[in-house]
N, C-alpha and C positions, 0 to 999 in steps of 0.2 A: 763708238766707245770713247768716253771722255778720257784724255791723258793730260792731266794738269802738270805743269812744270813748276818746280820749286823756285822760290824767290828768296833773296836775302831777308832776314828778319828786319823789321822796321827799327830804326834807331830809337833808343830810349831817350825821351826828352829829359833835360836836366830840370831839377826841382829847385826853385828859389824860395827859401823859407821866409816867413814874415820877420822883419827886423824886430829885435827885442826892444829897441828904443827909437822912437820917431824923432828925427832931426828936422824939425819944421819951425825953426825959430823965425820969428817975424810974421807968422800967420796968426790970424785971429782964432780964438777957441772954436767957433763953429766950423771954420775951414779945417782946423786940425782934426776935429772929430770926423768930418767927411772924408779926409785923406786917410785916416786910420781905418775907416770902414771899407774904403776901396782896396787898401792893401790887404785886409783880412779876406775879402772875397777873392782877390787874385791868388792869395795863398791857398785857399780851399780848392780853387780850380786846378792849381798846379799840383796839389796833393792828389786830386782825382786822376790826373794824367799819370802821375807817378804810380798810383795803384794799378791802373790799367796796363802799365808797361813794366810792372814788377816782375821779379823772377818767376812768379806763378803763371805768367802768360805762356802761350804755346812756344815750344822750342823753335830755334831759329832754322833748323834744317829738316825738311820733310822728303821722304822717298816714296814716290807713287808706286803702287803694286796692284796688278790685276789679279783678283782672287774670286774663286767661288765661295759662297757663303752658305753655311749650314747652321740652322737655328734649332736648338733643342733636338738635334738628330734628324731634322727635316731639311732637305735641300731647298734653297730659295729659288732654284731654277733660273738663275741669271747671274752673270759675272758683273762684279762691281770694281770700281777703282777706289782703293783705300790709300790713305796717306800714313806712312810709318814714321814716327818721330824718332829723335835721337835716343830716347829711353826705351824704345821698342813698343810703345803704345800705338794703337791704330785709331784713325779718325775716318769717319764716313760723312759724305756730303748730306745735307739736310733732306734732299729728295730721296736718297737711299734709306734714310730713317723712315720716311713716309712709306716707301715701297715695302719695307720690312715690317711696317705697322708698329714701329718702336716710337715711344715718346721721346721728344727732344730733351736732352739734358738742359739744366738751367744755367750752364756755364757759358762764357763768352766764346763765340765761334772764332776759328781761324779762317780768314777770307783769302782765297787764292783764285786768281783769274775770275773774280766776280762771284765765286761760289763759296758758300759757308760750310765749313767742316766742323764736326763736333767730336769730342773724344769718347770712345766707347767705355773707357774706364770710369767715366762719370756716371754710368748707369749703376745704381745700387744693386748689389747682389750678382753682378755679372762675373763670369769666368770665361776665358777664351784661350785658345791655342791655335797655332798655325801648322798645317800639314804642308811642309815645303814641297814634298814630292808631288802632291796633288794640287798645289797652289790653292789650298782651301783654308778658309777661316772658319773655325768651329766656335760657335757662340752658345753658351749655356745661360739662359735668362729666366728670371722668375716671371710669373704671370703678370705682376704689377708693372713690368717694364713695357708691356704692349699697350697700344691704344685700346680704349674700351669700345664695346659694341652694344648697340641698343637693338634688341630683338622684340618683336611683337607677336604674341599668339594670334592665330588666325581669327578674325572677327567675321561673324555671319554677314553675308551680303544683304544689304537693305533691298528688299523686294516689296513693292507696293501691291495691294490687292488688285484682283481683276476688276475692270470696270463693271459695275452692276448693270444688268439689263433691266429695262422697265417692266414691271410686272406686279402681280397681286398674290397674296396668300391669305387663306382663311383657316382658322382652327376652331374646332368645336369639341366640347366635352359634355356629354349628356349623361345625367346620373338619375337613378330612381331607386328608392328603397322601400321596404315594407317591414314595419316593426310595431308591435302593440296594436294591431288591427288598423294601422294608419299607413297611407301611401303618400310619399313625398317625392319631389323631384326638382331638378335644377338643370340649367344649361348655361355653360360658359362659352362665349363666342369672342374670338379675337380676329381682327382684320388688319392687314398691313399692305400699304402701297409703297413700293421701293423703286428707286431709280438712282442715277449717278448723283443726285442732289440730296439723298438721304432717305430716311424711312419714316413714314407716317403710320402710327398704330393706334388702334382703338379697341378697348375690351369692354364687354358688358356681361351681366349675369341675369338670368331669368330664374325666379324661384316660385315654386308652388308647394306650400306647406298647409296641410289640413284644409285644402280647398281654396286657399287665398293665394293669388298670383301677384307677382311684383317684378318690375324690371329696374335694374340699377346700373348706371354707367360706372365703370371702374376707373380706367385710365385712358387718357388721350394725350398723345405727345408726338412731336416730330423731332427727330435727331439727325444731325449730320456730323460725320467724322471728317477730320482733316489729317490724312495720314502723314503728310510731309511735316506737319507740326506736332503730331501726336496730341491733338486736341479734339474735343467733342462739344458741340453746341446742342442743347436740348431746350425746346419750347413746349410747355405743357406740364402734365403731372410728373412729379419727380420726387427724389429724396434730397435733403440737404446733407452736406458732408459733416460728420461729427468730429472729424480729426481724432485725436487720441483721448479727449476728455469731454467733448461737447455733446450736442443734441443732434440726433438724426430724425428729422421731421418730414412728413409727407406734405408737399405743397404743390400749388399750381403757379407756374411762372417761367422763369428763364434760369438756366444754369450753363455755365461755360467752365470747362475743366480740362486739365492735362490728363490724358488717357493713355497710360503706358500699355494697356491691353491691346492697343492697335499694333504693337510690336511684341508679340509673344516671345520672340527670340532675344529681346533686349534685356540685358542684365542691369538692373538698376542699383544693386548693391555694389559697394566698392570692389573693383577688380584687384586681383592679386598681382604683386610684382616680386620677383626674386633675383638675387645677385649670385654670381658664380665666377669661376675663372678656369682657364685651361692653359697649360704650358705648350701644347701642340695642337694643331687642328684636330677637332674631335666632333663627336655627335652627342647632343644633349637630349635626353628623354626626360620629360617633365610629368610627374605623377601628383595628382591632387587626391588625397585620401585613397592612395593606391590605385587610382584610376588614371590611365595615361591620357593626357590631354594635348600633348605636343611632342614632336620629334623634329630636331633641326640641327644642321651642321653649323659649327662655329669655328672661327679662327682662334689662334692662340691669343691669350690675353683675358682681361676681365670682361664680363658681359652682364647685361641686365635684361631680363625677360619680363615684360609687362603684359597687361590685358588678359591675364589668366582668369578663367571663370571660377568663382569660389563656390563651395558648397556650404549650406547653412550650418552654423555651429562651429565648434572647435575642430581643427584638423591640422594636417601637415602637408607641406609641399616638398617633395623629394626630387632632387636633380641627380640624374645618373649621367656622369660625364665619361664617355668611352672613347679612347683613341684608336688609331688604326691597328694597333697591336693587341687590342682587346682589353687593355688595362682600364679599370673602372675606378672612379671616385664618386662617392655618394654624399651629397649635401642635403641637409634637412632643415626646414624652416617652418615654425609653427605659425598658425593664423587663427583668427576668429572672424566669422562673418554672420551678419544678421539682417533680416528684412527691415529692422528699425533704422538702418543707416541707408542713406542715399550716396551714390558715388559723388565725388567732388565735382561741383558745377551743375549737377542735375537739380531740376526744380519741378515740383509737383504742386498744383494749385487747383482751387475750386472756388467759384464765385456764384452765388445764387440769390435770387430775389423773387418774391411773389407773395401769395396768400396761403395761409395754412388750410389744409384740407380737413374739414370737420366731418365726423360720422361716416368715415370711409366704409364702403360696401353696404351702407344702410340707406344713404341718399346719394343722388347723382351729382348735384351741383351745389354743395354746401361748403363755401369757402369762408374762412374767418379772418383774423387780423394779419397785417403785413409782416412778412418774415424777410430778414436779410442775413446772409451768412457768407463768410469768407475764410478760406484756409490756405496756407502755403507751407510747403516743406522744401528745404534746400540743403544739399550737402555742402557745408562750408569747406570741409576737407574730407578725406576718406575715413577719418576717425571721429568726425563731429557733424551731426545733423541737427538743424534747428527747425522748429515748427511753430507757426503762429496761427491762432484761430480767434475769430470774433463772431458773435451772433446777436441778433436783435429781434425781438418779437414785440410789435407795437402794442403799448398799453399793458405789457406783462413783465418782461424781463430782458436783460441784456448781460452779456458776459464777454470777457476777452482774456487771453492768456497765451502762454507759450510753453513749449517743452523742448528740452535739450536731451539728445541721445548721444552718448559718447562711448568710444571703445576704450575699455580699461585694460590696456596692454593686450595680451592674448588670453585674458581670463574670461571676459564677457562684456556685456553691454549694460551700462548704467543710464537711468533716465531721471530727470528732474522736471517736475511740472509745477507751474505757478499760474494762478488765474484769479481774476476778480469779477464779481457779478452781483446783480441785485435787481430790484424793481423800484417802484415809486416809494415804497415803505421802508426798505432796508437794503443795505449792501454788505458784502462780505468777501471772504477770500477762500481759496482752496489751494492746497499744496499736496504734492505727491512725490514719492521716491519709488524707483523700481530697479530691478537687476535681473538679468537672465544669463544663463550659460547652458549650452547644449553641447554635449560631447559624444564620442563614440561609445563610451561606457555608461554614461548617465547624464542627467541634467538637473539643474536647480534654478529656482527663480522666485521672485516675489514682487508684488506691487501693492502699495498702500496709499490711499488718498484720504485726506482730512479736510472737512469744510466747516466754516463757521456758520452760525445760525442765519445770518443775513445773506449768505451766498445763494444765488439763483442762476440757473441755466434756462434757456428758452423752453425746455420741456418741463421744468420743475413745477411751475404754477399749474400745469395741466395734470400733474401727478403729485399733488401736495403731500399725500400721506407717504410717499416714497422719497422725499427729499433727503439726500445723503448727509450724514454726519461723519461716518467712517466706513470705508470700504477697503478690504484687504484680501489678498489671496497669496498663498505660498504653496509651492509644490517642489517635490524632489523625486527623482526616479533613478534606478540603477539596474544595469543589466548584469545578471549572474551567469552569463554564458548559457550552457545547455539547461540550466535550472530555470531560466526565464527572466522576466523583468518585473520589478516591483515599483509601485508608485504610491506616494503619500501626498495628500493634498489637504489644505486647510483654507476655508473661506469664511469671512466674517462681514456682516452688514449691520450697521447701526444707522437709524433714521432720526431726523430731528424731533419727531414726536415721542422719542424714547423707545420705540419698538426696535427689534433687531433679531438676528439669528446667526448661528454659526454651524458649520458642517465640517466634519472630519471624514475623509475617504481614504481607504486602503485598498489597493488593487494589485493583484499579481496575475500575470499571464505567462504561460509556458507552452512551447511547441513540443508536442509529444510525437512518438513515432507514427501513430495513426490518426492524429488530429491535434487539436489545441484545447487547453484547459484555462479557464478564467475564473478567478475568485475575487469578489468585490464585497466590501463591508463599508457601510456609511452610518454616521450618527449625526442627526440634526437636532439642535436644541434652540429654544426661543419661546415663542408663544405656545408651541406644542413640541413634544419630543418624539422622534421617530428613529428607530434603528432598523436597517435593512441589510440583508445579506443575499448574495447570488453566487451560485456555483454552476458554471456552464461548461459543457463539453461539446465540441463540434468537430465534424470530420467530413471530408469529401468522399463520395462513393462513385464518382464518375467525373467527367469533364464539366458537367453542368448541375450535378445533383449533390446535395449535402444533407446531413442529418445533424440534429441538435437535441441535447437533453439538458435540462436545468432543474435545479432545486432553489426555491425562493422562500424567504421568511421575512416577516414584517412584525415588529413589535412597537406599538405606539400608545399614546394616551387614550386613543379612542378605538383602536383596532389592533387585533392580533390575528395573524394568518400565516399559513405555510402551505405550499403546494409544489407539485412536480409537474413539469411541462416537457413535452416531446414534440418534435416537428420534423417533417421531411420536405425539402424544397428542391424544385428543379427550375432553374432560371430560363427565361425565354431567350432564344437566339436574337442576334441583331436583325436578321432578316425575318422572313415569314416563318412562323412556327408557334409553338405554345410553351407555356410555363405553368407551374402549379405549386401549391403549398397545402399541406395538411398538418394541423396542429391540434393538440388536445392537452388538457390538464387534469390533475387528480380531483379537482373540485367540480368537474362536469362542464367546464367551459370548452368550447371547440372553435375552430376556424378553418374553413375550407375555401380555397381561392384558386381561380383558373384564369389565365390570360391567354388569349388567342390573337396572334398577330397576323394580319393579312398585309398585302402590299399597299392597301389603301385605307386601312382602319385597324383599330384594336378593340377587342371586346373583353371586358373583365367581369367575371361572375364571382360573387362572394356570399357565403352563408356562415353565420357566426352566432354564438351564444355566449353571453357574459352576464354573470350575476343573476341567472335565471331568466334573462330576456333574450329571445331569439329574433333574428332578423335576416333578411336577404337583400342583396343589392345587385344592380347591373349598371355597368358604365360602358359607354361607347365613345371612343375617341377617334378623331381623324382630322383631315384637313383637305384643302384643295389649293392648287396653284394655277396661275395664268402666266405663262412665260413663253416667249418665242411664238406667240399666236396660238398656243395650245393650252386648253383647259383640261386638267386631269385631277383625279382624286388621289389622295396620298395619306400617309400617317401624319400626325401632328408635326407642324413646322415650328419647332421650339428654338431653332438656331438658324444658321445659314443653310442653303441648299443649292443643288445644281441639277440641271437636266443634261444628261450625257447622251450624245448622239454617236452611235457606232455604225456609221455609214448606212443607216437605214435598214440594217439587218436585224430581223426579229429573233427573239429567243436567245440572245447572247448573255451569259452570266457577267455581272459587273461586280467588282470587288472594291471595298473601301478598307484600306489598311489590311489587305489580305483576307478580309472577311466578306463572304458572299452576302450582298445586301439587296440585290435586285436583278431582274432579267429585262432585257429590252422588249418593248411592246411591238405591235404590228408595224409601227413606223420606225423601229430601230432606236427608240429612245427609252431611257430609264431615269427615274427620279430618285435622287439621293437626298433624304430629308434631314440628315443629322451631321452637318459639317461644322467644323470649328472655324469661327470667324477670324480672319486675318492670319490663321495658322496654316501650316502645310497639311493638305489633305491629299493622300496618295490614292489615286483611282487607277485601277488596272483591269485588263481583260486578258484572257488566255488566247493567244493566236491560234492554237489548235482547235478552238471552238468556232473559228471563222470558216466560211465556205472556202473550197479550194480555189475559186475564182476571185480571190481577194488578196490584197497585199497591205501590210501595215508597217510603218516606219518604227513605231515605238508602242509597246504594250502597256506603258504606264505614263500617267501625266500627274503633275502636281498643280493644284489650284489653291488660291487664297481668296475666298469670297469675302465681301464686306459684311458688316454686322446686319443680321436679319434680312439678308438680301439673297437673290438667286442669280446664278450665272449659267450660261450655255457653254458646255465643254464638248468639243468634237474630237474624237479619235481620228487620226489621219488614215482612214481606211479607203482604199481605192479598189474599184471593181476592175477585174482583168478578164481576158478571154484566153485562158491557157490552152495549150494543146501540144501534141508531139507528132512528129513524122520523121521519116528517114529519107534523106536527100541522096539521090543516085545520079550519076552522069549518064550520057548517051550510050556509053559502052557497058553500062551495068555496074561499074565500080562506084563505091561510095565517094561522096565529096570528102576531101581530106579533113581530118580532125584539126580544129583550130580555125577553120574558115569562118568568116564573118557574114552573118545574115542580116539584111536590112528588110524589115517587114512592118508595114503600117506605122512607121515612125519609131519603131523599136529596133534595137541592135542586140543580136544574140550570137552565141558561138556554137559551132558544130562539134559534137562529141565524137567518140569512136564509132566507126562503121556508119557515118553519116547521120547518127541519131541527133535530133534537134528538139529542144524545148523552147516554146515561145509563149508570150502572154498577150499577144496582140492579134489573135485570130479575128478575121472579119469575113463576111460573105464575099466570094468571088474576088479575092485579093491576090496580088502578085508580089514577089520579092526578088532581091538580087543577092547573090552569094559571091564573095571575093576571097581569094587566097593567093599565095605567092605563085605567080605563073598562070593564073586562070581566073575566069569570071563566068558565071552562068545565071540564068533566070528561071523562075518556077512560078506556077500558079496553083492555088488551092481552091477547093470548092467550099461552100458554106458548111460549117460543122454542125453537128446535131445539137439542138438547144437543150435536150434532156440530159446530156452527158457533161458533167462539170469539167472533165479532163479528157477530151476525145483524142484518139490516136488515129491520124489520117493515113497511116500506112506509108508505102513507098511513093515518093514524089519525084518526078523526072525534072532534072535541072538542065536546061538547054544552054549549050555553050554560047557565050557572047564574045565577039571579036573585040580586042582591046583597041579602042579608037585612039588611045594615047600613043600607040607605037608608030 
């Protein structure tokens, strides 16, 4: 323990003021000026020494005292040496300020024996008293007196996807229909080759209409993801990125882009941060829109919590600060979050170049002029995101522009768009403004774009009649509690050729006791006028079955109609099973649909009649995979997939997200065709479904497959040879409970009355038993292969002499 000794106060230096009149006769004017400047500097230095040794400096006499310190009613749990000055004030050494997590005062310290001491009374808002009987210094301090804390909400661990196995998949979709005495059909085929280097895919369609057959290649592309950089490279057929205002065009070429989809857990919107304070050590619970997202202990003082995940729209972050005595303080802070904003420092981009795809789905290899496109978005701050976009179509049009999206306090998000574009004949501009706000009770938003006559985008020359002059949309919604939610929307389009249209829509939906009710009315005017109304009631009548009834009316320039509709639907399960739907209307239309799902295919049957024309169709969908040297049929592989091995045991149910999706085949494997790429897929089995002669370490595994790829997943199932027997000694008494059995490499314990359970039975094997004060050996015969848990009865254990004695 430190025991500093007091020292006499330092002598106060004398101050020599600057003379009022300089006596420097005989000196030249420049020397007189230099001498005057030197005397002024000396005077200022003397004044500074006089200030530092003025009567406000520490008192001359200090008395050291050893005290316990109690801060805001909480013991500091250590004794400190404090200095007591002549006026009764207390001083603590700088290291003790640090140990108590107190901010150092801005005053000059008193230095004693090489240590710096600061006065407690310099802390704003402090009150203190000394309990002489207990040798205790009691401090009452505001939260601002403590050092701040920086706390971070828990971030998800970055987990990269499993390495893809090399394999193949094939999908087919065969369709045939009959209507108006004509038979038509088509077949869509998609093939994919995947490995750790990416995925190569090709799709084609075969059509046969009215006796004429035709084959058309649809898309061919190879893509590779780079998970560590969140980027994707694609070579082949693809779409260009339109950004917020540009063109999305199908092309063949190359595209390189930032792909946040590789990290589904990554929050790209700005994270929330909140500030609070505690006067004593406390627990802080953080709630975002009344959902708890964090609970953490904090020390006394101000604190900042960052990295909190936001929810889209307006909301509140509530901090509940609770001390050890249960006293609570609730702090609330409003926020607004939107997908229009990127977190500060995050960047999203896309660069593409190639040739425009012409007559897609009609011809196989028709490519047109060269296309180049580039987009970039970056979060400049958590409140401001900038986007730039440029596009060029050789011989047709080019355009470039930017958009700013900014947080308007906690009210909403505003956007401003400016762009210029044209072709060889004319150029022009486009501007836009937008606003959005989504809240717990309602939302409101609008977006309006205006373009001059010369403005062109890459897609506009190809759709000349739809070149925009004005496009706007506005919507507002409000929740009326138990009465439901109402929404009003208005959309308007004007084109450069003078045509245009506008639509008003009013919708109200309500959740009733036994179902839901929806009312929708819309009015469209322009080249023609149409008014439509829908009133729909729906309800669930089981876990998978629902009923719906609706009334519809249409009034227009060329058609007036009204009808009633009713339907009953049963959805198909995720695994094998069936679903169906039956619908009919008052004007004689009907629709009957049946879906049968097998482990390796789906069959869909449909019969319908509309406007007096009846028809029937059948669709067969399925796929096949080649993975791990095994070719097997499956349902369509529309996403990633996995082959699960359950120790080679057939007939074991396999669950995906707690839903039964497959059973293992004769080789103990099951195919799971619908997994989420890069996301967590929880696969599980039930240990009670396994044979008695097996052991498993974990009934559940989490896998993250790559995009459109397959992985092999093995449950840690081990085959065992279990059995029971009773060990007895030569005198007929049981081997003592707790004895250790060594048998075929396994170690087991003896229970009461010599009862023993082992998992390593083998033909004609022997074992050794040890306990305190004894050892013996035994032999067992080959157990029955038909019995999964044989009981071998009483086994004689022959005594062994302890050679160690």
